[in-house]
N, C-alpha and C positions, 0 to 999 in steps of 0.2 A: 627165676626164682629156683634155687637149688633145694631139692628134696633129698634128704639123707637116706641111705639104705635102711637104717633102723626105722625111720618114719614110715617107709613104705611097708616094712615088715608089720609094724603095728597097725597100720591102716588095713592090711590084708587080714590080719587077725580080727580086727573090729568087724570088718565086713563078713567074715566067716562066721563069728559069733552071732551077728544079727540074722543071718541066714538060718542058722541052727535054731535060734529061739523062736524065729517066725514059723519054721517048720513044726517045731515041738508044739507051739501054741495053737496051730491049725489042726494037727493031728489028733 
């Protein structure tokens, strides 16, 4: 299965946003 560069970029952003929201929620 080929994963496009754009898909990887969007996935990276989604993970980063999840981490940021989690950190903000716990702090």
